[in-house]
VOGU-3710 file (C-alpha; in Angstrom, 3 decimals, decimal comma):
1> xxxxxxxxxx> -21,998/-38,586/78,112  -23,509/-37,139/80,991  -20,715/-34,768/81,434  -20,608/-34,065/77,532  -24,669/-33,050/77,889  -23,716/-30,619/80,912  -20,892/-29,035/79,322  -22,770/-28,410/76,049  -25,867/-26,873/78,070  -22,862/-24,877/79,793
11> xxxxxxxxxx> -21,510/-23,339/76,595  -24,927/-22,979/75,017  -26,322/-21,163/78,554  -23,507/-18,653/77,972  -23,449/-18,071/74,898  -27,497/-17,310/75,304  -26,441/-14,791/78,509  -24,359/-13,094/76,467  -27,268/-12,228/73,382  -29,571/-11,681/76,856
21> xxxxxxxxxx> -27,131/-9,537/79,008  -25,448/-7,445/75,511  -26,163/-3,914/76,779  -25,071/-4,991/80,111  -21,744/-6,825/79,458  -20,235/-5,355/77,009  -17,587/-3,150/78,280  -17,714/-0,788/74,911  -20,333/0,631/72,339  -19,801/-2,197/69,499
31> xxxxxxxxxx> -19,783/0,593/67,269  -17,742/3,169/68,758  -14,170/4,175/67,360  -11,008/4,207/69,401  -8,431/6,232/67,550  -5,899/6,033/70,165  -4,983/3,360/73,086  -2,154/2,643/75,265  -0,309/-0,426/75,324  1,537/-2,391/77,922
41> xxxxxxxxxx> 4,049/-0,669/77,897  2,006/2,629/78,302  3,076/4,020/74,803  0,615/5,017/72,734  -1,214/2,957/70,005  -3,453/3,345/66,972  -5,612/0,426/66,289  -5,826/-1,869/65,100  -5,010/-2,586/68,539  -3,411/-6,030/69,185
51> xxxxxxxxxx> -4,663/-8,745/72,202  -4,350/-7,734/75,903  -4,083/-4,072/75,261  -5,676/-2,850/78,559  -9,552/-1,766/78,014  -9,334/-3,922/74,391  -8,412/-7,542/76,734  -9,161/-8,914/73,029  -7,931/-6,174/70,991  -10,023/-3,963/68,411
61> xxxxxxxxxx> -10,557/-4,072/64,305  -9,003/-1,653/61,833  -11,425/0,859/63,126  -10,847/0,341/66,647  -13,874/-1,075/67,645  -13,473/-3,331/70,984  -13,748/-6,706/69,316  -14,758/-8,483/73,024  -18,010/-6,179/73,039  -18,608/-6,546/69,126
71> xxxxxxxxxx> -18,617/-10,621/69,792  -20,985/-10,194/72,860  -23,577/-7,894/70,771  -23,013/-9,974/68,167  -24,380/-12,963/69,729  -27,789/-11,784/69,557  -28,296/-11,400/66,030  -26,129/-14,725/65,153  -28,200/-16,520/67,961  -31,197/-15,207/66,302
81> xxxxxxxxxx> -30,515/-16,500/62,318  -29,414/-19,802/63,885  -32,241/-20,278/65,472  -34,646/-19,621/63,437  -33,040/-21,683/60,696  -32,580/-24,525/63,479  -36,338/-24,349/63,998  -37,422/-24,093/60,167  -35,157/-26,999/59,493  -36,512/-29,265/62,122
91> xxxxxxxxxx> -40,280/-28,542/61,069  -39,079/-29,535/57,593  -36,831/-32,629/58,373  -39,359/-34,108/60,710  -42,433/-33,354/58,623  -41,077/-34,782/55,648  -38,769/-37,888/57,439  -42,115/-38,684/58,509  -43,678/-38,969/55,194  -40,883/-40,764/53,466
101> xxxxxxxxxx> -40,750/-43,100/56,862  -44,649/-44,040/57,287  -46,399/-43,307/53,881  -46,204/-46,096/51,110  -48,282/-44,436/47,716  -47,455/-41,180/46,150  -47,026/-39,123/48,998  -44,148/-41,369/49,984  -42,475/-41,788/47,001  -42,942/-37,743/46,933
111> xxxxxxxxxx> -41,302/-37,613/50,371  -38,599/-39,793/49,518  -37,573/-38,212/46,373  -37,501/-34,690/48,758  -34,931/-36,069/50,652  -32,499/-37,768/48,492  -32,737/-34,070/46,789  -32,270/-32,219/49,553  -29,139/-34,728/50,362  -27,486/-34,565/46,998
121> xxxxxxxxxx> -27,419/-30,498/47,007  -24,936/-28,957/48,651  -26,070/-26,684/51,643  -23,990/-24,213/51,483  -23,899/-23,400/47,494  -27,887/-23,477/47,484  -27,682/-20,929/50,276  -25,488/-18,485/48,363  -27,561/-18,885/45,008  -30,804/-18,309/46,821
131> xxxxxxxxxx> -29,432/-15,264/48,844  -27,524/-14,081/45,553  -30,620/-13,700/43,786  -32,973/-12,598/46,114  -30,642/-9,512/47,634  -27,969/-10,034/50,003  -29,158/-6,110/50,969  -32,804/-7,855/52,053  -31,628/-9,177/55,091  -32,897/-11,550/57,491
141> xxxxxxxxxx> -35,572/-13,231/55,648  -33,688/-14,228/52,720  -30,773/-16,145/54,987  -33,953/-17,844/56,229  -34,887/-19,354/53,339  -31,384/-19,753/51,603  -30,098/-21,410/55,119  -32,817/-23,803/55,324  -33,823/-25,604/51,831  -31,544/-28,241/51,900
151> xxxxxxxxxx> -30,210/-28,659/55,304  -32,933/-30,413/57,030  -32,193/-33,705/55,035  -29,755/-35,321/57,709  -33,154/-34,677/60,156  -35,474/-36,155/57,568  -33,311/-39,250/57,456  -33,164/-40,074/61,110  -37,277/-39,427/61,226  -37,796/-41,305/58,403
161> xxxxxxxxxx> -35,737/-44,742/59,974  -37,068/-44,189/62,987  -40,970/-43,835/61,491  -39,976/-47,324/59,467  -39,410/-49,018/62,562  -42,797/-48,358/64,235  -44,851/-49,104/61,327  -43,265/-52,379/61,396  -44,493/-52,928/64,999  -46,886/-55,383/65,581
171> xxxxxxxxxx> -49,523/-52,959/67,582  -49,235/-50,864/64,024  -50,058/-54,231/61,881  -53,141/-54,863/64,562  -54,176/-51,577/63,866  -54,171/-52,009/60,239  -55,815/-55,238/60,843  -59,160/-54,212/62,401  -59,349/-51,167/60,384  -57,941/-48,251/61,344
181> xxxxxxxxxx> -57,136/-45,895/59,047  -53,114/-44,664/58,630  -53,868/-41,070/59,726  -55,082/-42,545/62,698  -52,675/-44,491/63,794  -49,981/-41,924/62,863  -51,203/-39,480/64,785  -51,750/-41,654/67,768  -48,543/-43,635/67,904  -45,882/-41,469/65,999
191> xxxxxxxxxx> -45,674/-37,863/67,419  -45,072/-39,310/70,949  -42,615/-42,107/69,910  -40,317/-39,475/68,016  -40,826/-36,571/70,531  -37,682/-37,759/72,306  -35,651/-37,022/69,600  -36,838/-33,670/69,316  -34,404/-31,665/71,795  -31,582/-33,202/70,184
201> xxxxxxxxxx> -32,130/-32,900/66,726  -32,695/-29,337/67,538  -29,411/-28,579/68,863  -27,565/-30,198/66,384  -29,390/-28,250/63,775  -28,220/-25,240/65,261  -24,885/-26,563/65,882  -25,229/-27,199/61,966  -26,545/-23,791/60,626  -24,254/-22,048/63,039
211> xxxxxxxxxx> -21,154/-23,947/60,835  -22,914/-23,139/57,951  -23,415/-19,215/59,045  -19,667/-19,425/59,630  -18,627/-20,399/56,077  -21,161/-18,226/54,102  -19,129/-15,669/56,480  -16,004/-16,832/55,299  -16,931/-16,141/52,067  -18,385/-12,427/52,585
221> xxxxxxxxxx> -21,740/-13,135/52,847  -23,209/-12,321/55,819  -26,397/-10,510/57,223  -27,440/-7,403/55,389  -23,821/-7,051/53,449  -25,107/-4,172/51,174  -28,193/-2,204/52,929  -28,748/0,461/55,465  -30,401/1,160/58,207  -32,290/4,981/59,189
231> xxxxxxxxxx> -30,383/5,740/62,967  -32,494/8,565/63,395  -33,684/12,237/61,118  -36,386/12,374/58,635  -35,285/15,059/56,307  -31,677/14,831/57,024  -31,484/11,265/58,135  -28,811/9,719/59,661  -27,801/6,052/58,617  -25,682/3,106/59,144
241> xxxxxxxxxx> -24,423/0,142/57,096  -26,087/-3,190/58,078  -22,809/-4,359/58,085  -21,309/-1,985/60,530  -23,352/-4,258/63,721  -21,716/-6,609/65,001  -22,323/-10,553/63,945  -20,238/-13,117/63,895  -20,327/-14,198/60,570  -20,170/-10,367/59,683
251> xxxxxxxxxx> -17,000/-10,326/62,372  -15,371/-13,129/60,029  -15,184/-11,686/57,117  -13,921/-8,655/58,645  -11,337/-10,465/60,120  -10,128/-11,865/56,625  -9,008/-8,597/55,226  -6,012/-8,798/57,904  -4,199/-11,883/56,524  -1,010/-11,375/58,118
261> xxxxxxxxxx> -2,570/-10,636/61,693  -4,425/-13,633/62,205  -5,811/-13,166/65,881  -9,042/-11,273/64,923  -9,707/-14,808/62,549  -8,616/-17,019/65,898  -10,796/-15,215/68,111  -14,175/-14,739/66,170  -13,249/-18,150/64,869  -12,790/-19,945/68,336
271> xxxxxxxxxx> -15,805/-18,047/69,364  -17,476/-20,159/66,541  -16,265/-23,024/67,078  -17,000/-23,344/70,781  -20,915/-22,442/70,139  -21,055/-25,228/67,750  -19,363/-27,614/69,790  -21,656/-26,793/72,729  -25,013/-27,630/70,655  -23,025/-30,743/68,979
281> xxxxxxxxxx> -22,348/-31,932/72,642  -25,837/-30,898/73,980  -27,457/-32,488/71,035  -25,355/-36,119/71,156  -26,159/-36,302/74,641  -29,781/-35,453/74,411  -30,130/-38,291/71,360  -28,532/-40,498/73,018  -30,494/-39,911/76,264  -33,831/-39,529/74,530
291> xxxxxxxxxx> -35,538/-37,789/77,335  -39,237/-37,517/76,829  -40,401/-34,235/77,001  -42,510/-33,426/79,920  -46,229/-32,563/78,752  -49,143/-32,635/80,818  -51,113/-35,849/80,162  -54,079/-33,232/79,281  -51,304/-31,336/76,519  -50,930/-34,878/74,818
301> xxxxxxxxxx> -54,500/-35,675/74,714  -55,121/-32,024/73,123  -52,319/-32,285/70,649  -53,385/-35,859/69,635  -56,806/-34,747/69,190  -55,761/-31,816/66,530  -54,449/-34,511/64,724  -56,602/-36,839/64,824  -59,154/-34,577/63,544  -56,548/-33,512/60,301
311> xxxxxxxxxx> -56,016/-37,094/60,239  -60,315/-37,524/59,525  -60,687/-34,444/57,633  -62,132/-35,256/54,115  -59,317/-34,784/51,509  -60,535/-31,300/50,100  -59,628/-29,619/53,419  -56,024/-31,120/53,518  -55,935/-29,670/50,101  -57,302/-26,622/51,044
321> xxxxxxxxxx> -54,152/-26,030/53,768  -51,628/-27,009/51,121  -52,921/-24,754/49,104  -52,852/-22,111/51,781  -49,330/-23,025/52,953  -48,142/-23,138/49,285  -49,749/-19,333/48,738  -47,856/-18,253/51,710  -44,716/-19,523/50,880  -44,579/-18,235/47,337
331> xxxxxxxxxx> -46,218/-14,357/48,952  -43,134/-14,702/51,526  -40,624/-15,370/47,992  -42,189/-12,440/46,223  -42,035/-10,337/49,567  -38,476/-10,588/49,946  -37,431/-10,319/46,102  -39,446/-6,958/45,842  -39,500/-5,241/49,081  -36,063/-3,795/50,773
341> xxxxxxxxxx> -35,822/-4,926/54,261  -34,517/-1,326/54,737  -33,719/1,543/53,340  -30,737/3,301/52,439  -31,672/7,388/51,989  -30,002/8,991/49,440  -30,437/12,846/50,208  -31,218/15,831/47,915  -28,340/18,661/47,639  -28,610/21,416/49,838
351> xxxxxxxxxx> -31,037/24,214/48,481  -29,445/27,030/45,968  -31,047/30,209/47,478  -32,613/31,665/44,114  -32,830/28,135/42,500  -30,224/28,751/40,553  -28,220/25,828/39,044  -25,028/26,542/40,378  -25,327/29,407/43,169  -21,851/30,383/44,288
361> xxxxxxxxxx> -18,173/28,641/44,667  -18,976/24,889/45,409  -22,085/25,323/44,146  -24,431/25,624/47,369  -24,224/26,560/50,984  -22,581/23,516/51,673  -20,344/23,076/49,486  -21,682/20,153/47,978  -20,319/19,991/44,400  -23,085/18,089/43,857
371> xxxxxxxxxx> -23,914/17,058/40,163  -25,441/14,617/37,719  -22,494/13,274/35,303  -23,991/12,238/32,333  -22,750/8,892/31,621  -21,649/9,315/28,159  -17,873/11,681/27,255  -17,366/14,945/25,956  -19,270/16,144/22,357  -18,371/19,050/21,573
381> xxxxxxxxxx> -15,792/21,517/22,950  -15,929/25,802/22,690  -13,079/27,820/24,927  -12,672/31,919/24,821  -10,115/33,877/26,260  -10,883/37,285/28,156  -7,124/38,447/29,033  -6,833/38,245/32,809  -6,713/35,177/35,242  -10,039/33,825/36,247
391> xxxxxxxxxx> -10,662/33,942/40,124  -12,552/30,528/41,250  -15,270/29,069/40,572  -18,354/30,425/37,590  -22,053/30,824/38,770  -24,845/29,076/36,117  -28,172/31,201/36,881  -31,503/30,073/37,099  -31,821/31,324/33,104  -28,687/29,067/32,145
401> xxxxxxxxxx> -26,647/32,645/32,062  -22,876/31,709/33,309  -21,261/34,273/35,721  -17,619/34,589/35,734  -15,307/36,581/37,355  -11,573/37,449/35,845  -8,927/40,194/37,715  -10,207/42,673/35,462  -13,926/42,159/34,848  -17,314/40,391/34,770
411> xxxxxxxxxx> -17,842/37,718/32,199  -21,424/37,087/31,324  -21,850/34,264/28,413  -25,252/33,365/27,703  -26,797/29,890/25,788  -26,262/31,277/22,614  -22,589/31,656/23,293  -22,413/35,429/23,815  -19,343/36,436/25,936  -19,995/40,196/27,409
421> xxxxxxxxxx> -17,968/41,982/30,133  -18,766/44,249/32,479  -16,277/46,611/34,665  -16,449/45,435/38,383  -15,497/48,463/41,089  -12,928/46,337/42,399  -10,747/43,111/41,842  -12,442/40,501/43,560  -11,140/38,319/45,768  -12,625/35,164/44,369
431> xxxxxxxxxx> -15,617/34,080/42,504  -18,990/35,357/42,638  -22,387/34,509/44,145  -26,006/34,484/43,238  -28,252/36,032/45,467  -31,689/35,025/46,125  -33,014/38,116/43,811  -30,314/37,570/40,537  -27,922/39,912/41,686  -24,601/39,337/41,781
441> xxxxxxxxxx> -22,153/39,185/44,376  -18,418/39,904/44,564  -16,087/40,529/47,732  -13,091/42,722/47,119  -9,613/42,429/48,619  -10,496/44,997/51,523  -13,250/43,055/52,559  -15,814/45,084/50,955  -19,051/43,533/49,618  -20,932/44,638/46,104
451> xxxxxxxxxx> -24,056/44,026/44,768  -24,008/44,275/41,304  -27,050/43,819/38,961  -26,182/42,254/35,027  -25,927/45,747/33,696  -23,087/46,278/36,221  -24,282/48,837/37,822  -23,925/49,066/41,895  -27,236/48,232/43,738  -25,628/48,505/47,322
461> xxxxxxxxxx> -22,147/47,981/48,979  -20,911/46,895/52,735  -17,864/46,847/54,468  -16,813/43,760/56,684  -17,833/44,498/60,289  -14,335/44,065/61,512  -12,012/45,862/59,229  -9,351/43,345/57,428  -8,592/41,252/54,572  -10,872/39,134/52,287
471> xxxxxxxxxx> -9,905/36,057/52,122  -12,651/33,923/50,571  -15,416/34,374/48,219  -19,283/35,301/49,175  -21,555/32,230/50,453  -25,586/33,000/50,069  -26,698/31,660/52,778  -30,797/30,152/52,797  -31,915/33,020/54,621  -30,257/35,621/52,026
481> xxxxxxxxxx> -27,175/36,466/54,273  -23,972/36,772/53,097  -20,762/35,086/54,446  -17,536/35,523/53,891  -13,683/35,084/55,715  -11,414/37,858/56,367  -8,298/36,018/57,381  -9,198/35,026/61,245  -13,032/35,179/61,445  -15,969/34,947/59,566
491> xxxxxxxxxx> -17,948/37,938/58,168  -22,058/38,503/58,055  -23,849/40,948/55,859  -27,701/41,151/55,298  -29,473/40,872/51,455  -29,992/44,260/51,709  -26,499/45,327/52,479  -26,992/45,749/56,530  -24,146/44,874/58,963  -24,652/41,864/61,012
501> xxxxxxxxxx> -21,772/40,224/62,537  -18,533/39,105/62,801  -17,600/35,795/64,418  -15,135/35,314/67,290  -11,638/35,019/66,463  -10,880/31,309/64,202  -7,909/29,091/65,650  -5,782/30,181/62,942  -5,791/32,091/59,675  -7,983/30,725/57,126
511> xxxxxxxxxx> -8,821/30,930/53,171  -11,530/28,563/53,544  -14,566/29,475/52,855  -17,517/29,085/55,871  -20,138/26,264/55,248  -23,389/26,215/56,176  -25,745/23,177/57,888  -29,076/21,448/57,347  -31,637/23,441/58,673  -29,206/26,936/58,229
521> xxxxxxxxxx> -28,969/27,062/61,824  -24,927/25,879/61,902  -21,574/27,374/60,152  -18,669/26,027/60,010  -15,081/26,351/58,855  -11,949/24,802/60,309  -13,044/23,136/62,931  -15,192/26,005/64,408  -18,707/25,668/64,806  -20,927/28,907/64,341
531> xxxxxxxxxx> -24,113/30,111/65,071  -25,638/31,490/62,058  -28,244/33,520/63,907  -25,474/35,982/65,807  -21,949/34,263/64,404  -21,014/33,314/68,520  -18,970/30,498/68,420  -21,374/27,729/69,304  -20,852/26,229/73,547  -19,531/23,367/73,015
541> xxxxxxxxxx> -16,703/22,680/70,217  -14,849/19,386/69,384  -12,038/19,218/71,270  -8,401/18,037/69,843  -5,749/15,775/71,751  -2,956/17,753/72,882  0,209/17,315/70,965  -1,490/15,890/67,906  -1,888/17,637/64,209  -4,791/15,945/62,508
551> xxxxxxxxxx> -5,918/19,221/60,192  -9,127/19,085/61,143  -11,818/20,427/58,872  -15,121/20,735/59,503  -17,245/20,540/55,913  -21,220/19,889/55,377  -22,221/16,511/52,704  -23,996/16,724/49,415  -26,843/14,841/51,706  -26,804/17,248/54,705
561> xxxxxxxxxx> -24,451/15,455/56,365  -22,701/16,952/59,326  -18,774/16,015/58,904  -15,294/16,408/59,341  -11,955/15,053/58,179  -9,581/14,418/60,190  -6,221/13,399/58,847  -6,798/10,811/56,523  -10,176/9,687/58,036  -14,106/11,158/57,837
571> xxxxxxxxxx> -16,104/11,420/60,615  -20,016/11,749/60,364  -21,125/13,904/63,404  -24,174/15,625/64,857  -24,977/17,675/67,606  -26,828/15,581/71,247  -27,903/17,499/73,855  -25,744/20,790/72,364  -22,498/19,122/71,946  -20,961/17,818/68,660
581> xxxxxxxxxx> -20,632/13,295/69,119  -19,167/11,127/66,698  -21,491/8,760/65,564  -19,566/6,952/62,743  -15,985/7,328/61,202  -14,492/6,107/57,659  -10,892/6,079/57,494  -8,368/5,030/54,493  -6,603/2,225/55,476  -3,426/3,008/53,202
591> xxxxxxxxxx> -3,500/6,426/54,236  0,010/5,824/55,422  1,681/5,987/52,040  1,005/9,549/51,620  2,734/12,086/53,239  0,320/14,648/53,351  -3,424/14,798/54,405  -6,090/15,601/51,430  -6,591/19,116/49,467  -10,226/18,389/48,869
601> xxxxxxxxxx> -13,148/16,018/51,281  -16,372/15,673/50,770  -19,574/13,388/50,870  -21,714/12,793/47,759  -25,620/12,713/47,954  -25,243/8,910/47,714  -23,140/8,951/51,130  -20,135/8,166/49,771  -16,928/10,073/51,201  -14,034/11,204/49,186
611> xxxxxxxxxx> -10,575/12,046/49,686  -8,653/13,771/46,903  -4,731/13,548/47,123  -3,714/16,554/44,273  -1,067/18,373/45,708  2,638/18,816/44,650  4,111/17,971/40,645  3,202/14,185/41,517  -0,454/12,426/40,274  -2,920/12,801/42,176
621> xxxxxxxxxx> -5,273/10,095/43,490  -8,678/9,960/44,448  -9,761/7,718/46,988  -13,718/6,699/48,150  -14,783/5,247/51,697  -17,679/3,274/51,890  -19,673/3,224/55,494  -19,027/-0,629/55,487  -15,035/0,022/55,947  -14,297/-0,699/52,265
631> xxxxxxxxxx> -12,157/1,640/50,268  -10,636/1,874/46,130  -8,329/3,752/45,092  -7,869/5,766/41,697  -4,952/7,285/40,129  -6,103/10,451/38,435  -3,747/10,840/35,315  -3,395/14,776/36,535  -1,060/16,904/38,871  -1,950/20,115/40,992
641> xxxxxxxxxx> -5,688/18,411/40,194  -9,033/19,688/41,928  -12,253/18,108/42,435  -14,822/20,309/40,422  -18,115/18,153/40,853  -18,834/14,937/42,029  -22,146/12,781/41,342  -24,060/10,806/43,743  -22,679/7,280/42,755  -19,296/8,930/43,237
651> xxxxxxxxxx> -18,055/9,134/39,973  -15,933/12,666/40,213  -14,956/15,329/37,725  -11,536/16,475/38,486  -9,000/18,898/36,206  -5,500/19,510/36,378  -2,712/19,190/34,545  -2,111/16,258/32,105  0,925/15,912/29,930  1,836/20,036/30,827
661> xxxxxxxxxx> -1,672/20,935/29,662  -5,034/21,719/30,937  -7,174/18,336/31,294  -10,081/17,465/32,706  -11,189/13,522/33,471  -14,416/12,298/34,917  -13,080/9,100/37,376  -15,516/6,184/38,775  -14,539/3,629/41,388  -14,270/1,440/38,508
671> xxxxxxxxxx> -11,655/3,503/36,761  -11,544/6,416/34,368  -14,773/7,332/32,178  -13,099/9,815/29,959  -10,326/12,075/30,016  -9,619/14,815/27,390  -7,279/18,127/27,304  -8,983/21,670/27,545  -7,118/22,958/24,857  -6,496/26,348/26,617
681> xxxxxxxxxx> -3,620/28,195/28,243  -2,995/27,324/32,077  -4,296/25,829/34,960  -7,738/25,181/36,114  -8,745/27,867/38,801  -13,060/26,770/38,920  -15,824/25,174/37,486  -19,470/24,605/37,924  -22,158/21,535/35,700  -25,214/22,179/34,974
691> xxxxxxxxxx> -27,512/21,518/32,423  -25,090/18,177/30,514  -22,355/20,914/30,580  -19,769/22,429/32,736  -17,818/25,485/32,681  -13,875/25,641/33,312  -12,096/28,368/34,426  -7,716/28,780/34,207  -5,794/31,408/35,434  -4,660/32,495/32,143
701> xxxxxxxxxx> -8,198/33,684/31,294  -9,317/30,741/29,774  -13,027/30,144/29,174  -14,094/26,317/28,477  -17,831/25,218/27,852  -17,784/21,352/27,628  -20,865/19,375/26,225  -21,590/15,842/27,763  -23,445/12,945/25,640  -26,597/11,966/27,761
711> xxx> -26,126/7,940/26,984  -23,108/6,238/26,676  -21,953/4,157/24,182
//
């Protein structure tokens, strides 16, 4: 038995050491994601890395996060939860057990009924019900309440039996015969004789709690399963889902996703079994030895003095204490129910200069395509044909006027449905933008920027600093600057037509629009970071591995987050000491089923990453990537689809070809909300959404306005 106690003590000391020394013991950052590693033979492999991989001796999860580091870091929250629950269970079990074993009146009957009820209710089922009702996203407090409601019955049974034997001893009977009150006898004799059980009971409660944590994690319930925490930032916060942080129950739930690879489940489950075994060995050994706690004599006297004072207190004082305790319990439950413990930041969409509803291609300088999509479907379609192919997105001014560019003219559609044509000085290369002052901005193929009023009169014109063929339409930055690309450079013109700068040569030809990051300091295009102030490349850039083609593209999310699409994954990054650093990554596990990279990617204002696979003649697919590693794939029913707008919850308006006709649909993670043909010829080349209507343009000169129902059916 002594060997068992020693073995259990050493195991628990190791677990506690891991929890305390995690920052110094763990070989890697538990959140760091590795995209590549070498196996024992020296070949490159991708995640998940198997056990035995150099640098990842216990392997990794499917995101490339080191398993050993996550186990070491996961000891801290797991022990914190299990320790708090074990202490609360021990306190409840001892107090109720003493009442059930000592009292013979109404209080004793009530205590025994509580023990019987707690014994009959399955601890795991009660815990899951409480966690579900209070909300898993409220974190530690909910788990403590759920895991503590019924698990103390074993301790209560043992203490009650022990107290019942003590209450029948001759010195207790003699004390009652001499007139000593039950409260004084209880305070004088019971604590000293129950104290030797405390250490063993606590260790056994810890083992029981760890078992329950493992069981709930096995079923997908773990601390913070749906919540977010803010890592840094205020106006544009960087957040991570709490399920990203290592905790043994969460790791067990994540290991179940790979049923064909048992190693993660065996490793994480083995660590939990080891901790449970150590705690049980320690507890059973201490229960057999029953060492008396070495509390100094004065300490025992002070403790007993407090108990005697409570025993001699009037009944109304005891009732007052009980009332305060009940109010505290009810208050904690109310707080858990009504107050989330963590905050999920839902940022505002990047500002559109001039306050326009849809100010340029992509809506705003970030190209977020952020829009509120009404829950109802289309209620009215209106269409016009202009006789020339449209170019890119329309824009929607602050007063509701729609402005679109075709190869032959500008087209203005007012709220009454009147379509007016204006001549253009030269054929634009793409759709227009609206300046801060309401002027219409166009860029022609010769890289000349035109500023027009609503009568078609030229206000000013300016050629690019470095001449070349323009390959994108105009973007209006927050400071009024107008940006566009010319094959391999980004060009900037001031709001008054003054020439500003031409960027360094890009990594290759590009027809992508530049995008402006939060704060208006950075411009991103392709894989290049540029300073808006002078057009120079940022001193530190992303460095791609040699010999790999991953098609990296920087972009800005609708919540202002800096992001990068790399192959089939989304990386969230920020500048740290002037150097771009990836803080989290989201990957589509089924990306190997595709033969092409996504045609569009982004982040919704609600923080949901999305990928659109829409190239070629096959059916396009929409993929949503959550921060907790889960993903949802949805077939669009459309060919050659493009995303027009994305709502904060991830619902997307897409347009493409459906049964040889132009059509649009709203997709959400649960399925298709609606899909309708447009009734005009050609393929959709652009669109905009504002004020419960969508404006769509086709390459055959079709303009369609869809009006939405404001409420669901």
